[in-house]
N, C-alpha and C positions, 0 to 999 in steps of 0.2 A: 608420311613417306619421307625416305631418305634421299639426298641427292648423290650423285656418282662418286663425288669426294668422300662424302660422309659413309658410304658403303664401303669404299677402299680402306678408310680409317678404321672402320668396324672390324673388318676381315683381317686387317693387320693386327688388330688388338687380339683377335682370338688365334693368331698365327695360322691363318687359313689362306692357302693359295692355290686351293683347287677349282673345280667347275663350279659355276654357279647356276647351272641349268636347274629348272624346277622338276626334280625327281627324288626319288626315295633315298637313292644313295648319296645325294648331296644333302638331303635333309639329316641323315644320320651322320654323316661327317661334319656338318655345321654344328649339330646338338654335342657331339663328342668334343669338338674342339672348344666349344663355349664353356663346358663345364671342367674342362682342364686348363683353361686360362683365365676365367673371371671367377672369382670366389664368392661363395654365398657368405655374407657377412652383416652384422648389424652394427659395426663400430660407430657409425655416424649417430644412431641412436642412444648408445651408451654415452657418447660425447655431447649429447644435447643438440645435434644438429637435425634440423626439420627435413624430412623427406619429401620429395617432389615427384609426382607421377606425369608431370608434363614431359613428353618425349625430348624436347630440347634440353631440358635440365638433365635427364637421365643420360642423354648422349654425352653431354659435358662431364658429367661424374663418372661414367662407366667407362666410355672411350678415351676422351681427352685426359681426365685426370687418373686413369688406369686403377679405378676402384671397383668394388663388387657391389652388392646390395642384397635385400631380401627378395621374397618371391614377386611381390608386386612390382619392383624395379626391374629385375632381370628379365622376367617374362613379358612384362610391357614391352621392353626395348627389343628384345629378340623377336616378339610378334611384329614389331615395325620392321625389322630387317627382313624377315620371311615374307611378308607381304610386298615389301619393296622389290624382292626377287622374283615375284609372281606366284607364291605359295598361298593357297587358301587357308589362312591361319585365323584363329578365333580364340577369346578369352573365355575360359571356364571357370566356374566358382568350386573350391574344394573345402572340406571340413577335415581337419587334421585330427587323427586318433592320438588322444593324450595318455593311453594306457588303460583308461577305463571306459572312455566315452568319446564320441566325435566332438569337435569344436562347433562353433556357430557357422552358419553361412558366410561365405566370403573369407573364411579364415585363411585361406589359400588361393592362390592363382595358379592355374596351369593353361596349357594350349591344347586345342583341337586342331588337327591337320587333316585336311580332305583331299585325297586323290580319287576323284570320281566316287564309286561306291565304297572305296576304302577309307578307312578312319584310323587316325593314329592319335596318341597324345604325345606331347612334347613338354619337358619340364626342366629348366635350367636353373631353378630357383628353390629347390628343396633340400639341397645338402646331400645326404648320403642316399642317393637314389640311383635311378638308371642312367647310363651315359648316352645311350641312343634312344630315339622315338620308340614308343611301343605301339604295336598294332592293337587296336581296341578289342577286336575279338580273335586275336591270334593266340598261338601256345605261349607259354612261359619263355621269357627271354633271359639269357645268362648274361650278368654284368659283374666283373670283378667277383667271381666265384659265389655270386648270389643269384637267384632266380627271382624275377619280378613277373608278376601275372596280374590280370584284371580279371575279377568276378563280377558277373552281373546279376542283379536281383531287381526285377521290374525295370524301372528306369534308373536305378541307381547302380553306379559302378564303383568298385572298391579295389584300390591298389594294394597289393600283399607283396612283401619281401620274404622270401625264404632262403635260410642259409643252407650250408652243406650237410647240416644235421636233421634237414626237413624241418626245422623249427620255423614257424611262420609268425610274421608280425604285420599287422595292420598298419598302413601308413596313412591313407586318407580316402575319402569316398567323395564322389562327385556325379552330377548329371550332365547332360549334354546340352542344356540351356546355356546360350552364348551371351555375353554381355559387354558393354562398353566399359572403358577403364575407369570412367567415373563412379560406376556402381561400387567399386572396391575402396573408394576413398574413405568411408566411414571405418571399415575394419584396419585400413592402412594406418589412419590416425590412432585407433585404438592401441594397435601394436606398438606404436612408438611414444606412447604417452601413458598408458594405464600401467599401474604397479602390478596388475594381475597378468600382463603379458610377459612371456618367457623372454622376448626380446629386450625388456628394460630391466632384467635381472643379472645377466651375465652376458660377456663378450662372446661372440662367435665368428670364426673365420675359417671356412673350409674348402678345400679345392681337391677335385678328383685327379687322380694320376693314372698312368698306364698300369701300375701294379696295384693300386688301391686308392688311398686317400691321406691326406695331411690336413690336420684341424688345429686351430686354437680353441678350447673350451676354457672359458674364464681365464685361469691363470695355469692352465696345462697346455702343453704341446703334445700332440698325438700323432704318431705316424703308423699307417697300417700298410704293409706291403706283402702281397701274396697271402693274406690271411694272418700275418704275423703282426702283432701290434706292440709298439713301445710308446712310452709315455714318460714325460718328466715335467717338473714344475719350472715355470718361467719365474726367475728370481727378482728381477727388477724391471723398471721401466726401459732402461738401454737394452736389455737382452730382448724385451718385447719388440722394440722397435727393429733390432736385428732380424729377428724372426719374420715379422712382417715383410721387411724388405728382401730377405734371402729366399723365403718360401712362398710368398704370395705376391711379390713386386709391389707393394703398398709402401709408399714413402710419405709421412706426414711431415709437416714442417717441424723444425726442431723446438719452435716455440709453442708448439701444440703439446698441452699437458695430456698424456696418455695414462696417467695414474689411475683414473676412473676404470679403465679396462682391466686392471688389476684389483680393484675394489681396495686401493690403499689411501684413498682420501675420503 
């Protein structure tokens, strides 16, 4: 749990100044603020820094140092915030669809939120996904001109993204079994050390906006605004630093060598 000062700093980090009452409106507002202020990023992994899932370390990195993280980091800390505010929040394990098949168990972390008989999923650590919590058994929800829906088969739920042309893309599947954060440690270690993990292959930094999304993928900057996409190549380390600062408010010390993010070393 967070103390009152930590809650205030967290809410400041996500530029949230609204109510903290435990209701659906606040949940949606916190979720939207989180994904628009704290980026999904794997920069520490690419730079050889070990990721810790200890809440105190996550708070220091994400809130005090104003960084982002991958799903295990962002959803763990968001779960702590929600629980501190009185929400019934639980960790779920997901399997990400890689284009041909679903990944292993604990490949992804998301959250289950309960309001009496009503259940929702929250996920501030998947990158290009929904911006507000999704009702588990509700209709498709529209976010940035794409529909997100959850289909159920027996005890398995699958998150699907559908664009304006009704083209469907599987994102991940999950069950409603809940876990402690330590259950995710082996896969978190895998994703930050294995050459087979996509997190060790190229840098990712992505943030939702009111009109779409802005992202760094390897050495390219991508901006999507109202469905219109622009992309350009990042030329050097100085430009990379400037983009991180301007678009993601991430400031590395000048002595930190960022060339690995561009794969130039």
